[in-house]
Every structure is written in structure tokens, then in C-alpha cells.
N, C-alpha and C positions, 0 to 999 in steps of 0.2 A: 166637149171638154175632157171626156174620159181619156182621150188619146194623149193628153198632157201628163198622165200619171203612168207609173211603171205598169207593165202587163202582169200584174199579180194582185191577188186579193188578200188582204191582211186583216184578220179578225182580232184587232187589238183595241180593246175598249178605250174610250177617250180618257177615262180617269187614269190609265197607265201613262198616257202621254203627259197628262198634267203632273203626274208623279215625277217623271223624268225632268220636266221643266222646273218644278219646284226644288228638286234635288240640285239642279244646277244653280238655282238661286241661293240655296243654302251654302254652296261652296263659296259664294261671294260674300256672305255675311258672317262666315265663321270667324271666331277670334283669331287675330293674327294675320288675316287675309283682308286687305283693304282694296277696294276697287278704285282705280284712278278716276273712272267715270261711272256714272250711275247706269246699271243694267237697264235694258228696256225691252218691252214687248212691241212687236209690229206684226204686219201681215194683212190679210184681207178676209172679208166675208162676202159671199156672192150667191146669187140665185140664177141658175142657167136653165134655158130651154133649148132643145135641139130637135128639130123636125127633119128626119132623114127618110126619104121615100114615103112620106105620108104618115110616119109614126113619130110621135112627140115624146121626148123624155124630159123630166124635170129633175134638176140637180142642185139642191142647196149645199153649200160648201163653206168651210172655214179652214184657213191655213195660218196658224200662229207661228211667229218667228221670235226666238229668244236670243238676245245678244248680251254678253257680259264681259267687259274688259277687266282684266285683273292685273294690276300693275302696269308697267310700260311695255311689256313684251307679250303677254298672253291674252288671248281672246277666246271665249267659249261661245259657240253659236249653234243653233239647231232650228229646224223647221219641220213641222208635221202637217198632215192634211187629213181632214175628216170630210167625207162626202157621202151623201145618201142619194141614190139614183132610183127614181120612180119611172118605170117604162111599161107600156101596154103589154099584156099577156098575149101570147100567140093565138089563144082560143077566143079572144075578144071578151073575156070575162074580167074586165077592169084592169087594174095596174098591179104589177108586182114590184118589188124593190130589193135592192141589195146595198150594202154599205162598204166603204173602203176607208180604213183608218190606219195610218202608218207614218213613220218618219221619212222625210226626204233626205235629211242629213243631220248628223249630230257630231260635231267635230271640235277639236282644239287647235288653234292657230298660234304658233309661237314665232314671233318676229326675231330672227337671229340678227340681222342687220338690214341695211337698206336694199340689199339684193336677194336676200333669202328669207322665206317664210316656210317653216316646217308645219305640215298639217297631219294630224293623226285622228283616226276615228272613222266615222261613216260619212263620206263626202260625195258630192256630185262628180260624176265622171267628166273630166275636162276634154270633151270632144265636140268640135264645132262650137256654136255660140248659143244655140237655143237651150240646151240643158242647163247651163249655169246662169244664163242671163234672162231668159224669157219664160221659163216654166211657171213662175209666180203669176197667177191669173190677173193680179192687179197691175202688172207691168205689161204683159203681152197685149197688143191691141186686138188680136183675134183669139177666139176661145180654143180652137183646135191647133194642136202642134203640127208641124210639117210632116208629110208622109215619110220622109227619110229619117225621122227622129230616132228610130231603132237602130240605125247603122252607127256603130262605134260606141254606143252608150251601154253595151254589154247587157241588154235585156232590162235590168232593173233601173238603169240610169244612175246608179250609185255604186261606189266601191268601198270595201272595208279593209283599211290598211293605212298606208302612209303616202304623203305627197310632198314634194318640194316645188315651190313656185316663187316668182318674184320678178324683178326687173334686172335683166342682164346688162342693158345699156339705156342710159337716159340722158338726152341732150335737149336743148330747146327746139331742135328741128326734127328729132327722131328718137324713138324709144323702141326697145325690144323686150317683150315679156315672155316668160316661159312657164311651163308647168310639166312635171313628170311624176307619175304615180305607179304604185304597185299595190294590187288588191288581191286579197285571198278569197277563196271560194267559201260561201256561207249559204246553207239551206235554212238558216233561222228565219222564221216567218216575219220577224220584226226587222231584221237587217240582212235581207237577201242580197247576195252579190256573186259575181263570177271571178274565178282566178284569172287575172288579166294584168296587163301593163300597157303603158302608152304615155303620150304626152302631147303638148301643144306649143307652138311658137307663133307669136303675134308681133307684127311690126306696125307701129302707129306713127303717122305723120301729122302733128298738131296743126301746122299751118293750113293744110288741106283738109283737116278733119277726116282723114282716111285711115282705115285699118285693114290690113291684109294678114291672114293667118293660115296655118296649116296644122292638121291634127293627125295623130297616128294611134291606133289601138290594136293590141294583139291579145286574142283570147288564148289562155293557156290551159284550157280544159283538155279532155281526151282528144277532141278534134281541135287543132290549133289553126286559127284563121287570123287574117289581117284585115284592117279597115283603115282607109285613108280619107281625108277630107280637107277642103279648103273653104275659106269664107272671105268676103269683102263687105265692109261696112263703110258707109259714107254719110256723114251728117254735116252738111255745109252750114257755116255760121250765118251766112247772109239771109237765108230763108229757113223757116221751120219745117224742113224736109228731112226725112230719114230713109235711107235705102240700105236694106240688108239682103245678103245672099249667101247661100251655102251650096256646096256640092260634096257628095259623099259616095264612096265606092266600097261596098262590102263583099263578102265571099259569094253572095247569092243575088245581089241586086245593087243598083246604083240609082242616083237621081239628084235633083237640084230643086231649090226654091229661090225665088226673088220676091221681096216684099218692100213696099214703100208706103209711108203714111205722111200726111201733110196737115199740120194743125193750122187752121184758118185764122191764126192770131194776128196776121197782118191787116185784118179788117177790123179796125177799132179796138185792137188789143185782145188778149187771150180771155178776158173776162166779159167781153161783149157777147151778145146773143149768137152771132155767127162765129165769133172767135173761139167759142167752146167746141165747135165741130171739128172732127178729125176724120177725113176719108182715108181708107186703107185699101190697098190692092195687093194681092199675092197670086203668083202663078207658079205651078210646080209640076214636075214630071218624075215618074219612077219607071225604071226598066228592070224587068225580071231576067236575070242571067241564068238562074237554075232554080228548080222547085225547092222551097223551104218555108216552114211555118214558124221558124224561130226568130226572124228578124222583125216581125210585126208589120212588114210592108205589104201592099196589095199582091195577090197571087199572080196577077197579070200586069202587063204594062198599063199605066194609068196616068191621066192628066187631070188637073183640078185648077179651077180659077175661083178666087174668093174676092168678093166686093164687100167692104165693111164701112160702117159709119158710126163712130163713137161720139158721145156727147159728154163733156166734162162739166159736171155740176159743182157747186161750191162744196167745201168741207170734204174733199177727197172722195166724192161719189161720182160714179161714171156709169153711163148706159152704153152697152155695146150692142150693135145689131150687124148682121152679116148675112149675105147670100152667097152660096157656092154651087158650082156645077161640076160634077165629077164625071169624067169620060173614061170608059174602059170597055173591053170586048165583052165583059160579063153584063154590061148594061150601064146606061147613064142615069145619074141620080141628082136630084135637087136637094140642097141642104140649107135650111133656114135656122139661124141661131140668134138668140137674144140673151142678154145678161144685165143684171143690176149688181154693181160691185161697190163695196165700201172698203177703203184702205185706212187702217188705224195705226197709231203709234202713240205709246205712252210709257213713261218710266216705271220701273218696277217699284220704286218708292221715291219720295221727294228727295231731290239732291240738295246738297248744302249750298 
């Protein structure tokens, strides 16, 4: 699960995150500022285990999301993550632990019109699909992020600056969405980011339930590098099947992943004993073009196959189980993972 979080440790006490969230709440209830809709908290709570090469880690985690619409055009939203990791010590003397607490994003979205939304603040880098859509652990069917996650996400996975996004074209048969951003460099341990720019273009065909997209990112630090990526998602309406795939090429490595999951809801409905099951399969490969320790990818060419089985319980509770086999010249490894996840959603106060 740790691979789903930025490759940095932030010693930010949870009470400071709560302060930020409460401050945003205060904005919405100040005199003269009336929210069109009631702000709400959502997110997930989970307990994860990860057995890699015979060593087991335990990771309780919570990721609250705060969303507050203000009027008809402005939306304030943020997500933070708090995780405690308990792992065996190398000397066999019990378990050690470390914690990670920090924001994933904290941004303001202003809807200019039906084609343009201006975003300012600390936002998720729009590269590929995993970073913006699947990093919340209550959404992703597998605990680990893909091996190529570090390509194009500029290290932290977030940018500090501005972004324009929206729908360029929208018809009943075809739509085109875009995103373009500019991020400043920041070494602040709360809001780390790289000086970078980039964007994304997605084409969606509703009749076929097919999405095809391309991403571009350019690092503007001392060493300027480019990253490109493509993705294809297919979610047919006739069966509860999802197929997701990505390819990314960075300055030092490249790779791809293909993932599919199938909810067995066709057997007596999604609330039946078997209909709550969801098998998942993912295959991925990475190729090292040149040595680098900055992109977070394996140091050598690697392959990995994941087999997962999720079970959806009532009241937004889910059990995740998975087995993975990683193949590399440095050695093959078995990885077993389990998780108990609860997704929550409640209003900040009672609406009228």
C-alpha cells in the first residue's frame, strides 16, 4: 500500500490536518458566504497487511476528504492521509514503526463556464489515470499502485500552482476533455512539488463506454526532462467488467500495466453471496533505459502479475485479498496482501 503514496515522509501531526479542514469549514459558514449545498466529509479507513519475501507489515490508515461548494461556481476540496506502518526489524527484535501524515491535495475549483474550470492550490498531477482516479484505497481494487506510477507524476504526485481543465467538445456520441497545469517548485515538507508543466487530453465514446487518452509532463528543474503516456479504459455496459491500461515513457524508464476486474453481480444480483465477489487481474512490465533512483521504478527490468479477490460487504465495507509474483534479475518474490476497508460519507452539518 505504501507505493500508493508519494515517496516522501512528512511529519505533520494529524491535528494540523484537522486545523486545515476546520479552517475550510469556517470559510463556508462565515457571515455573507452561503453554501449552495452542504459541505461533507468522505474518505476511507483501512487496515492493511503486506507480506513481501516472508516479511509482514501492518498498516492502519485513514484518508479524509473534505468538499465544500460555495455558491454556484466555487468548490473547495482537500484530501489528507495518515498511515502508521509496523514492520519487522532487521535484527529480529520485534517490530519498528514509522508514520506518514500529509495532504494529497488542497485546492479551489472555480467553474468559469461549461468548458473551463480553473484550479488553484495543491492539486494531483494530471498524468495517466491512476494518480487522479485510483490512489484512494477505497476505490482501487488492489492495494499497490502500478510500477510505472512514478513516471510523469513528478515525484510527489502533486503540483503547487494552477491548472485549467474542462470539456473541449461534448456531443451524445463523443466528448473530449483536457487538463493543462503549471507547478512551482516547493521544498515545503507539507506541500512538496517540482517545478513542472504538462497536460492531458482524453477522448470518450459513450456508446462504446471507451476512453482513450494521452498525457505529457515536463520537469523544469535544473535537469529538464519529458514524460509521455497513454491510457485506454473500457467499461462495457452489458457486463460488470472493467478493463484499464496505461503505458508511460520517462527519461530513464518505461513500462505498462493492464488491469481487469469483474463483479459477479450477474449471479443473483450484486447483494447475493456470490454477487459480492470481485476477481481482479493485473499484469505489468517495466524496462530500465538508464540508471536512476529518482523515478521510483525498479532498478532493473521487472515483471509482475497480480491476482486479487475482493468481497463487498454491506454498509460500504470491503475485504481485499491479493497474491502477486514479481520477476526480476535481482530475484523473484511472492507478495501477499489483505485489507479491511470502510468507506464513509457524512455532511459537515445537517442541511435544510
